N, C-alpha and C positions, 0 to 999 in steps of 0.2 A: 746409436739411439738418439744422439743429439739432433739429427735431422728430423726424427719423429716428433721430438719436443717442439721444434720450431714449426713443424707442419700443424701441430695442434694449435699453437699460438696464432698462426696465420688463419686457420679455419675459424677460430674464435673471433678474430678481428673482423673477418668477412661477415660473420653472423651478426656481430654488433652493428656493423655498418648497414647491413640489410634491415635490421630493426629500425635504425635511424631513418632510412629511406621510407619505410612503412609509416613511421610516425609523421614524417613531413607530408606524405601523400594523403593522410587522413584529414588534412586541413582543419585541425582543431584550433582552439584558442592558442595564439602564438606564445603566450606566457607559459602555458602548460607544456607545449611542445618543446620549448627551449629548456624548461626544467627537466623533462624526461631525458632529453639529449645529454644534458650535463651529468645526470645521474649515470646514464649508460657509459659515458666516456670516462668518468673519474672513479666510479665504483661499479664496474661492469657486471661482476657476478651477482652482487646484490640487486643491481639495476634490472638485470634480465628476469630474476625471480619476481621482483616487485612489479615489473611491467606485465608479466603474464597473470599475476594475481590481481592487480588493481588497475593497471593502465591500459591494457589491450582493449581496443574499441570493438566490442562484440555486437554492437547494434546491427550492423549490416549483415553479419552472419545469421543472427536470430531472425532478422526481417526477411532475408532471403529464404530461410526455412519456411516462414509463414506464407510466402508466396506459393509454396507447394502444398497449401492447405487442402483439405477435402472439399469436394464439390459443393457441399451445402453452404459454404461461405458466399457463393454467388447469390443465394437468396437474400442474405443480409444486405449485400450491395444494392440489390434492386429496391429493397424497402427503404434504405437510407437515401438513395437518389430521389425517390418519390417524395420523401419527407423534406429534402432540401428544397425541392420545387414548391412544396406546400408552404414552407416557411417564407419563401420569397413573395408568394402571392396572397396568402390567406390573411384574413382578419382575425388575429389572435385575441384571446381574452386580455383584459386590461392589465392584469398582473404579469402577463407574459410578454407583452409588446415590447417593453423596455429591455428585455433580455433576449430578444430575437436573435441578435448576432452571437451571443454566447451559446445559444442552443444550436445555431448553425455550425459554430466552431466545434462543439462537442460531436455533432453528427459527422462532420467532415474529417476530423482528426482520428476518431476512434473506429469509424465505419460500423458503429452499433446504433440501432434505431432508438428513437424517442418513443415512450409508451404512455398511454393514458389509462384511466380507469383502474388504477392500482389502489389497494388498501395497504397502509403502512402502520405498523405498530412499533412504537419506540420502547425498547427494552433497556431499562436502566440497571446496569450492573449485573453480575452473575446471578444474583438472587432472582432476577426475572428471566434472564436468558436461558439458563440451564434447565429449569423446569419446563419452559416452552420447547426447548430443543428435545428433551426426553419425551415430551408429549407428542411431538411430530414423528419421532422415531416409532413410537407405539402405534400411531395411526397409519403409518406408511403401508401401502398395499402393493406397490410395483417396484420401486427402487429408492435407494438412499445414496446420495452423492455428497461426500464431505471433502473439502479442500482447505487445508490449514497449513500455516507455517510451522506451528508447534503443537505437538501432542506430548504432554508430560507422561512420564511413567509413574503415575501416582494414583491415589484413591478414586478421584472423580473420573479419571480416564479409564480406570479398570471398570467402573460402573457403566460407563458409556460402551466399552467394548463388550461387556456381558450382554447389554441390551441389543447391540448389533448382531451378536452371535445368535441370539434367540430369533431375531428377524430373519437372518440368513437361513436358519434351520426351517423356517416357515416358507421358504422359497422366494423371499424378497432379495432382489439383486442389490448387494451392498458394495460400493467402491469407496476407497479412502485414498486420497492423493495428498502426500505430505512432502514438505521440503526436505531435501536430503541432508541439509546441515542442521536446521532448527530441530528436527525430530529424530536425529540419528540414534539417540538412546532408546527411544520408543521402538524404532524400526528394528534395531538389533534384538530387542526383547520379544517383540510381538509378531515378527514377520511369519514365523512358522506356525504360531497359534492361529493367525488370521487365515493362512492358507489351508490349514487343517479344517477350518470351519467355513470354508467356501466364501470368504471375504476377500475381494481383490484389493491388493495394495499397489499403488503406484508411487514411485519415488522420483521427485522432481529434482533434476541435476544432483545426483548422488555425489558425495564427497569422494574424490579419487586420491590415491596415494601419490600419483605422479604430480608434483607441484606445478610443473610447467603446463599441464593440461587441465588444471583445476579452474572451475568457474565459481570459486567461493564468493567472489565479489558480486555475483548476481543471484539473488535468492527469490523464491516464491513466497511472498509475504501476504498473499491473499487469505481471507478467512470467510469462506462461503459454505453454505449447506443447502442442498436442494432435495425436496421430497416429492416424488411422483410428478415432477415437472409443474407442480401447482403452488407450492409454498417454498420460500427461500429465506435464508438469513444472510446478512452481510454486516460487517462492522469491524471492530478492533479486537474482539476477544478470541483468544486461542482456547485450547482445551487443556486445563490444568487447575490445580487446587487454588492457586492465587486468584485466577479469574472467577472462580466460583464463590469463594468466601474470604478472599484476601490472603489466605495462607499465612506465611511467615511475616507478611507485611501488615497484617491486621485489617486493612481496608484497601480495596482495589476499585478505583473509579473508572468505569468504562461504559460504552454504549454499543448496542447491536440493534439492527432493524429487522423486523419480520415482515416480509412482503408477500402479498397475494395479488396475482394479476400478470399482465403481459411482460412486465419487467423480469419475471422469473425465467422467461425464454432466453433473455440475454445472459443471465447468470448460468443457465444450463449450457449455453453455447460456449461460454468461457471454460466451464468444466470440461466439456467434450474436447475442446481444442487442447487444453492443458494436459488432459489424459493422453491424447494422441502424441503430444510432444514428449511426454515422459515415458510412455510404454510402447509407442508406435502402433497402438491398437485403435482403429477407427470404430468407436462405439455408437456413431450417429445412427439414430433410428427415429422415424416420425413419432413413435410411441413415447419418446422422451418429451414431446411437445403436445400434450393433450389439449383438447378444447377446454377453455376456461370459462367459468361462470363467476364473474366478479362484479361487485356493486360499488367498488371503490371509486374515488374521484381524484386521486393523486396522480400528477404528471411526474414521470421519472425518466432519468437517463442513466443507464449503467455504463460507466466508463472504465475500461481496463487500460493499463499502461505498463510499459516495461521495455527491455532490450529488444523485444520482438515487434515493436511498433515503429512505424516510420518516423513519427514525431514523439516528443515527450508530452503525451496527451494530457496527463493530469496537470502538469505544470502550466501548459497553455490555457487549460480551462480555469484553473485557479487564478492565473494572472489576469484573465479576462474578467472574472468575477470581482477580484480585488479592485482592479482599476476602474470598474464601472459602478462600484458601490456609491450610493448617494446619501444614505442616511446613517447606516450602521454597518460595521464589519467586525464580527466577533470570531475569534479563533481559539480553539483548545487543542493543544498538541503536547505530547510528552517529550518530544525531541525537536527542539527548535534550532535548526542549522540551515537557514535559507541560503540560496545562492544569491549572487548580486542582483539578478533580475527580480526575484521575489522580494528581496529586501527593498529595492528601489520602488516596487509597486506599493508596498506597505507604507513607505515613507511619503510617497506622493498622495496616497489616499488620505492619510492623516493630515497632511498639509492643506488638503482641499476643505478641511473642516468636518470630515466624516468621523462619526463616533467610532474610533478604532480601538479595540481591546484585545489583549492576548493573555491567555491563562497557560502557564507552564507549571510543572510540578516543583514543589519544594524539595521533595525526596524522590527523584527518579529511581526506577528499578535498577538502572545502571548509573552509578555515582559519577562516572566520567562525563555524562551528559549534562549534569548540573554545571560543571565548570565551563563547558562549551556554550550552553544556553545563555549564560550571563554575559558572554563577550559581545553578543549582538544587541544587548539592551540599551547601552548609552545612546546610540544614534537613533533608536526608536523613541526613547524618552525625550530626546531633543526636539522631535517634530510633533510631540503631543500624543503618541500612542500610550494608552494606559496598560500597564503590565502588572499581572498578579501572579503570585505563587500559591499553588494549591497544597494544602496540608490538612487533611482530615484525620484526626487521631494522631498518635505519636509518629507512626511510620507510614501513614496512608500514601498510596501511589496514584497519581493521575495517569491514565493510559488512554483517555478519550481522544478521538481524532475527529474533530467537528469544525465546520466552517459555516457561518451564517452571514448572509449579505442581503439586507433589505428583505425581500420576500422569497428568496431562494436559499437553499442550504445544502450541505453535503456531509455524509457520514460514510466511513469506509476504513480501509486498512492503511491509508497513506499518511505518513508523518510529514510534517513540514520541514523536511531535511533533504539534503542532496541525495541520500540513498533512496528515499521514498519517491522523490520526483524524477530521478534519473536512472538509477541502477537496478532496482528490484522490480519484480512483477507485482503490481498492485491493482486494486479495483475499488472504486467509490461509487456510491449512489448520489446523484444530483437531483434534488427535490425542488421542482418548480411548483410549489404549492404554498399558499399563504398560511393556511391553518396548521399544517405540519411544521412549517418553519417557525410559527409562533410558539408551538409546543417546545421545540428545541431551544428557542430563545428563553423561555421560562426556565428550562433546565440549566441553561448557561447562567442565568441570574441566580438560581439556587446554588450552583457551584461557587459563585462569587462569595457566598456566605461563609465558605470554608477557605477563603483566600485572604492573603495579606498583600496589599498593594506595594509594589517595588518602586522606590523613588530614586532620584539621582543621588541624594545624600547617602542612601543605603550602599550604593556602588562606590561612591567616593571614600567612604569610611573603611572599605576593605583594605587589608594589609597588602604591602607590596608582594609578599610571598604568595598570597592567594591570587593576586592579579597575574603573577608570573605563571603559576600553575594553570590558570585559565587560558592564557595566551599560548602556552605549550600544548595544551589539549586542543586548542583550535587548529593547530597545525595539522593534526591528524583527523580533523573533522570530516573530510570527504570520505574517509573509510568507515565512519561510524553509522 
């Protein structure tokens, strides 16, 4: 039996060496590659598990899958190519001329078209979002498509499901696509109930028992809803009691957009593609894209990003917007864990004299984030970035994901952290419209009223124990 033991050891060594070769061939950042190699060599069992959970580069695998997408994607490509040509040659409105290159970048990186003549309604907090959502469910005549990271198993979610069951019984096609990790409790409780009531449920990357085959580190963080291909919602709110009325937190600060117009086509296509990815069912039908009658004037670009895209789309677009800001740059995010490139962009923008402001929560829904958020602030304060902590009420939570730069803005599911910009499936609306951006700017100013400015002295006065906890938390920040 001794020979068998040594055979296992030899096979294990070969396996570790094979992983090291794979790491080297991925041509990643040399520091990260060396770090993973050291972990695999000195603590190989832990290293193998950690690599498949957090270190494996799945981008090419996801992207290769996307290349086998349904034929309708070719239509998008033709539209995008024509719009690229238009951006090169056309005389754009004054407010868009200075952002021509950012618009081109958005088109080229995402392969999703730019759209005009949209109407956009800004929904502040769950008190505005949920009544509007229920109203659209009631008005739906053809189909309802919901794609969310999180469905809670609580009172407001039960009310939503009851409404959807009623619509399904009336012959309305209802599809719900949920992340396999974020919504696993809901899925376990409701999957049979939904099936019995003719509601289709898709699970995006379900959690597997086999650790080495798990894709836990890549989640579908999108939050979109489409009704009859004519109206859509996009933003930061999931379905749960805290998003509706604050729940145990008392107050929950968030934003969702309600869109009517051609941009709904892009959100519909994202849903159709994600449904195909999760269920292998191609539900594409021209009826999902009805003729629209819209009187809106808002220019929009819907930008998805994730492990299935060739580039880190949202990080590229954010980087372009940040570095081309001339007058103001305002950001609200619950989880501020930027990578080096985003941090450098913020610092260079502030050093140019641009009014650069950042709002983060005083009380994040996940306390670990507060420790990590604060570690990035000293170098921002040094270059003149104004940083504020949001705290409405005793335990109020800021969950808004918003960026404002001069006359363009963005709202969506993406946090300003490594997970949102690199690892997860996300989607944001980029608004190239002065009036809508001004409304969001006023919302930002209103949020400042519930903020306290963070200064250098605040950070200096922290105890060494607090600073140590912050630094230790930052070590695991890429996983948060």
